[in-house]
Each structure stands twice: as structure tokens, then as C-alpha cells.
C-alpha positions in Angstrom: 23.9 -122.0 21.2 25.6 -124.8 19.2 23.6 -128.0 19.6 26.8 -130.1 19.1 28.2 -128.4 22.2 25.0 -129.2 24.0 25.3 -132.9 23.1 29.0 -133.0 24.2 28.0 -131.5 27.6 25.2 -134.1 27.9 27.4 -137.1 27.0 30.3 -136.0 29.3 27.9 -135.3 32.2 26.2 -138.8 31.8 29.6 -140.6 31.5 31.3 -138.6 34.3 28.4 -138.6 36.7 28.3 -134.9 37.4 28.2 -131.5 35.7 31.5 -130.5 37.4 33.3 -133.5 35.8 31.9 -132.5 32.4 32.9 -128.9 32.9 36.5 -129.9 33.7 36.8 -132.2 30.7 35.3 -129.6 28.3 37.3 -126.7 29.8 34.3 -124.6 30.6 32.4 -123.5 33.7 29.8 -125.6 35.4 27.0 -123.0 34.8 27.7 -123.4 31.0 27.2 -127.1 31.3 23.9 -126.6 33.2 22.8 -124.2 30.5 23.5 -126.6 27.7 21.8 -129.5 29.4 18.7 -127.2 30.1 18.6 -126.3 26.4 18.5 -130.0 25.4 15.8 -130.6 28.0 13.7 -127.8 26.4 14.4 -129.2 22.9 13.3 -132.7 23.8 10.6 -131.7 26.2 11.8 -134.0 29.0 14.0 -134.0 32.0 17.4 -135.7 31.3 18.9 -135.7 34.8 17.5 -135.9 38.3 19.6 -133.5 40.4 20.3 -133.9 44.1 22.9 -132.4 46.4 24.8 -135.7 46.3 24.3 -137.3 42.9 23.3 -136.7 39.3 21.0 -139.5 38.1 20.2 -139.9 34.4 16.5 -140.4 33.6 15.3 -143.3 31.3 14.9 -140.7 28.5 18.6 -139.7 28.9 19.7 -143.3 28.5 17.6 -143.6 25.3 19.1 -140.4 23.9 22.7 -141.2 24.9 23.6 -143.7 22.1 22.1 -141.4 19.4 24.0 -138.4 20.9 27.3 -140.3 20.7 26.5 -141.3 17.0 25.8 -137.7 16.2 29.0 -136.5 17.8 31.0 -139.2 16.0 29.5 -138.3 12.7 30.1 -134.6 13.2 33.8 -135.1 14.2 34.3 -137.3 11.2 32.8 -134.7 8.9 34.9 -131.9 10.5 38.0 -134.0 10.1 37.3 -134.7 6.4 36.7 -131.0 5.7 39.9 -129.9 7.5 41.9 -132.4 5.5 40.2 -131.4 2.2 40.4 -127.6 2.8 43.4 -126.9 5.0 43.6 -123.2 3.9 41.3 -120.6 5.6 38.2 -119.6 3.6 35.0 -117.7 4.1 34.2 -114.5 5.9 36.0 -113.7 9.2 34.1 -111.1 11.2 36.4 -109.2 13.6 35.6 -106.5 16.2 38.3 -103.9 16.9 38.5 -100.9 19.3 38.0 -97.9 17.0 41.0 -95.7 17.8 43.4 -98.6 18.3 42.2 -100.4 15.2 42.6 -97.3 13.0 46.1 -96.7 14.2 47.6 -100.2 14.4 45.5 -102.9 12.7 45.6 -101.9 9.0 49.1 -103.3 8.4 48.1 -106.6 10.1 44.9 -106.8 8.1 46.8 -106.1 4.9 49.3 -108.8 5.6 46.5 -111.3 6.5 44.5 -110.6 3.3 47.8 -111.0 1.3 48.5 -114.4 3.0 44.9 -115.7 2.8 43.1 -114.2 -0.3 40.3 -116.7 0.1 39.2 -115.0 3.3 37.0 -111.9 3.3 37.6 -109.8 6.4 34.5 -108.2 7.9 35.9 -105.6 10.4 33.7 -103.8 12.9 35.3 -100.7 14.6 33.6 -99.9 17.9 34.6 -98.9 21.4 31.8 -101.0 23.0 32.3 -104.6 24.1 30.0 -106.3 21.6 28.3 -109.7 22.2 30.4 -111.9 20.0 27.9 -114.8 19.8 24.8 -112.6 19.1 26.6 -110.6 16.4 28.4 -113.5 14.8 31.9 -112.2 15.6 34.6 -114.9 15.7 37.4 -112.8 17.3 37.7 -109.4 19.0 40.4 -107.2 20.5 39.7 -105.6 23.9 41.6 -103.1 25.9 41.2 -102.9 29.6 40.1 -105.3 32.4 38.0 -108.1 31.2 34.8 -109.0 33.0 34.0 -112.6 33.9 32.5 -114.4 30.9 32.6 -117.6 28.9 34.9 -116.0 26.4 38.4 -117.3 25.9 41.1 -114.6 26.2 44.7 -114.5 24.9 46.9 -111.7 26.3 48.7 -109.8 23.5 50.4 -107.1 25.5 49.8 -103.8 27.1 48.8 -100.2 26.2 50.9 -97.5 27.8 49.1 -94.2 28.8 50.2 -90.7 29.4 48.8 -87.6 31.2 49.0 -84.7 28.7 47.8 -81.2 27.9 48.8 -78.5 25.4 51.2 -75.7 26.4 48.4 -73.3 25.4 46.0 -74.8 28.0 48.8 -74.8 30.7 49.8 -71.2 30.0 48.7 -69.0 32.9 47.7 -72.1 35.0 49.8 -73.7 37.8 51.6 -76.8 36.5 50.5 -79.9 38.4 53.2 -81.2 40.7 51.1 -84.0 42.4 47.9 -85.8 41.4 46.0 -83.7 44.0 46.8 -80.6 41.9 44.6 -82.0 39.1 41.6 -80.9 41.2 42.4 -77.4 40.2 42.3 -78.2 36.4 39.8 -79.0 33.7 40.1 -82.7 32.9 38.8 -84.5 29.8 37.1 -87.7 31.0 37.0 -91.0 29.2 33.5 -92.4 29.9 34.4 -96.1 29.5 36.6 -96.2 32.6 35.0 -98.0 35.6 35.5 -94.9 37.7 35.3 -92.1 35.2 35.7 -89.4 37.9 38.8 -90.8 39.4 42.4 -91.1 38.1 44.9 -93.4 39.7 48.7 -93.0 39.7 51.7 -94.9 41.1 54.9 -93.5 42.4 57.8 -94.4 44.7 55.5 -93.4 47.6 52.6 -95.7 46.6 49.3 -95.3 45.0 47.5 -92.0 44.5 43.8 -91.7 43.7 42.4 -88.3 43.0 39.0 -87.0 42.0 38.8 -85.1 38.8 36.2 -83.2 36.8 35.9 -81.3 33.6 33.9 -79.8 30.8 33.6 -82.9 28.5 33.1 -86.6 28.7 34.1 -88.7 25.7 34.0 -92.4 24.7 36.6 -92.3 21.9 40.4 -91.9 22.3 40.8 -90.0 18.9 38.1 -87.6 19.9 39.9 -87.1 23.3 43.1 -86.2 21.5 41.2 -83.7 19.4 39.7 -82.2 22.6 43.2 -81.9 24.1 44.5 -80.2 21.0 41.7 -77.7 21.2 43.0 -76.8 24.7 40.0 -78.1 26.6 42.0 -79.6 29.4 44.2 -82.4 30.6 43.6 -86.0 29.6 45.0 -89.5 29.9 45.7 -90.7 26.4 47.0 -94.0 25.0 50.5 -94.1 23.6 49.3 -93.9 19.9 47.4 -90.6 20.7 50.1 -89.0 22.9 53.6 -90.0 21.8 53.9 -88.0 18.6 52.6 -84.8 20.3 55.0 -85.2 23.3 57.9 -85.7 20.9 57.0 -82.6 18.8 56.3 -80.4 21.8 52.6 -80.0 20.9 51.8 -81.8 24.2 53.3 -81.6 27.6 53.8 -84.9 29.5 52.4 -84.0 32.9 53.5 -85.7 36.2 56.1 -88.0 34.5 57.3 -89.2 37.8 53.9 -90.6 38.5 53.1 -93.7 36.4 49.7 -94.6 35.0 49.0 -98.3 34.9 49.1 -99.7 31.4 45.9 -101.4 30.2 46.0 -105.1 29.1 45.3 -105.9 25.5 43.5 -109.2 24.8 42.2 -111.1 21.9 38.9 -112.8 22.9 36.8 -115.4 21.1 33.8 -117.5 22.1 34.4 -120.7 24.1 34.4 -123.6 21.7 36.2 -126.9 21.0 37.8 -125.5 17.9 38.4 -122.3 16.1 37.8 -121.9 12.4 41.0 -122.0 10.3 40.4 -118.3 9.4 40.1 -117.2 13.0 43.0 -119.3 14.2 45.3 -117.9 11.4 44.3 -114.3 12.2 45.0 -114.9 15.9 48.4 -116.4 15.1 49.3 -113.4 13.1 48.2 -111.0 15.9 50.4 -112.9 18.3 53.3 -112.8 15.9 53.0 -109.0 15.3 52.0 -108.0 18.8 55.3 -106.4 19.6 54.6 -103.7 17.0 51.5 -102.4 18.7 51.5 -103.7 22.3 55.0 -103.3 23.9 55.5 -105.0 27.3 54.9 -103.0 30.4 57.6 -100.6 31.6 59.8 -101.8 34.4 58.4 -100.6 37.8 60.2 -97.9 39.7 62.9 -99.1 42.0 64.5 -96.8 44.6 68.2 -96.9 43.8 69.0 -96.4 47.5 
């Protein structure tokens, strides 16, 4: 954890009289403030605050540290300001984490544009379907598809990922075409293991929400591999737009249950909570926001009954 952030939390807590005030001023959660103060207490080997249900009381040791902490923060901010003025252009290595399938399909044009704009930056790109720990792995920015769990990460919404229920005509030949989500129980389904409820699929229609249990011969954690499984006629799958659209247009894939919509997944850029982003991370995020309409179209309009 950044010791500068710990000192900021300590100074704000002492000046504001509570962890909650410090959390509000710093734009973080109160548990994060408590964790930073606890780290300083371990570092100095002394208690900095006496905590009661009504009041936060600084110890004598805290008062002795306070002036030095303010000097450290002032010197750090002055040094950062001088560096930013002297080197306004992004430099160094920018480590980015991307979802494997999405990254391969959509991110290379963005990365090529970024490298062309900022040749002083080296992009270190990690392709993975797992949600990596950004702080532990030294990653400044990541793209994530799906619902975000509660964390200290900062998230910027970029758009949505549309999804389609598909199968090949070969798989469907000789089998009853599904007319409702319940009919999927009679079919082999290719399951994406990273969904919260991998054995359930949810659909929306003019009649409301439909949740159906599914099962099948294979469970996969990669969208490209799921597309390959579908093309090998192993069953029905829910695929993201970039895996399904070309096949639907060419007739290689059937769009099943088109009158039942599948909720699009949110696409976010996430980065560690901090007071500032490096110029290289900020410029990459700005480019993602600028180009988001190319790879994350807005959600389709919900169905409205014309009557």
C-alpha cells in the first residue's frame, strides 16, 4: 500500500476528527481509511488514535508525527508537480489487463493508435478472462465485462456488450427448434463457467423475465473457445456480439429465440483508487472513452408493446 496515501488518511483523520470525514474528503470508503491508519501504526509501532463509539482522540504520538507527515505530503506534492510540468507527455511502461476474447477482437486498433500517439510508452498487455488483482500484479488499468463486485477500484463505464443465443443449423437439424426458454431444457447447452449462475440462463420478453435451468456436455471459460464449440455442433450457447454477429449474417449460425432478449453486459475500465493516475494511464483511458462507440454500442431499446 502507498505510504503517501497512508499519511494523507492520517492527516485528514486527525484534522477532521473522524475516519468518516477523512473517507469523504479522500473519496474512499471508511474501511480503507482504517486500513491505512492501521498500517502506519504497525510501521511506527504505536497507537495513533484512541477509538471510542463517540469520538476519535489522537494520541501524543500522533501529534508528534502530524507536523512531519504534513511536511512529507507537501514535499511529495511539490515534487509531483515539478515532474508533471517537466514531463507532460506520458512515458514508461503501462501494464493493462484485457479480457482475452474481447481484447483480441477489439483492442488492437486502440493499442496501435495509442502507441502511435505516445511512442515513449511501452504497453505491457495481459490477456486473461480472470479478474486479476491490479495492485498485487502492478496493473494500472483493466477492462472488465460483467457485474462488478464491491471493491476499492474506481470504475468508468464504457458501454455494453450485446449477447445472442445461437447454434449451427447442423446441430438443430432433426431437433425441435426452441420456441420458449423452457424448451432449452431439451437441448445440449454450452456453458460459460464465469457466469454467477452457470446452470441458469435468463431472458426478457414482453411477458416478463424467464429463468430456465440448462445443462450440456461442456463448460468453457473463454468466449472464442465457446464459439469453436458451437461451430463443432456441440450445442446452443450465449455468445457475445463479436463471436456471433458474423455467423448469424452468413447463415452459419441460427439466432435462436430472437423475441427473447438477453441482458447486455456492462463494460468498465477499472483502476486502483488513488489521488492521481499516471499520465500514461490517463491518456489510455481517455482514448478508450473516445473510441468506445466502436466496440461497446449502447444497449438496445427495450421492447415496448405497440398497443
